[in-house]
C-alpha positions in Angstrom: 1.6 32.8 -11.5 -2.1 33.6 -11.6 -2.7 31.3 -14.5 -1.0 28.4 -12.9 -3.2 28.4 -9.8 -6.3 28.1 -12.1 -5.4 24.5 -13.2 -3.0 23.5 -10.4 -5.7 23.6 -7.7 -8.3 21.4 -9.6 -5.5 18.9 -10.5 -4.5 18.6 -6.8 -8.1 18.3 -5.7 -8.8 15.7 -8.4 -5.7 13.7 -7.5 -6.7 13.7 -3.8 -10.3 12.5 -4.6 -9.0 9.7 -6.9 -6.5 8.6 -4.3 -9.2 8.6 -1.6 -11.5 6.6 -3.9 -8.7 4.0 -4.5 -8.1 3.7 -0.8 -11.8 3.1 -0.1 -12.0 0.4 -2.8 -8.9 -1.4 -1.4 -10.4 -1.3 2.1 -13.7 -2.9 1.1 -12.3 -6.6 1.3 -10.8 -5.7 4.7 -14.2 -4.4 6.0 -15.9 -7.5 4.7 -13.4 -9.7 6.5 -14.1 -7.9 9.8 -17.8 -8.3 9.3 -17.5 -12.0 8.6 -15.4 -12.7 11.7 -18.0 -10.9 13.9 
């Protein structure tokens, strides 16, 4: 059980950071569209 936490935690953290990065990239065109309308 102790050995699992060593690699499970970094994997979850890396998955969250990658998911957040993808969401930011997908939102860039949306932010540009808002900036153009204003």
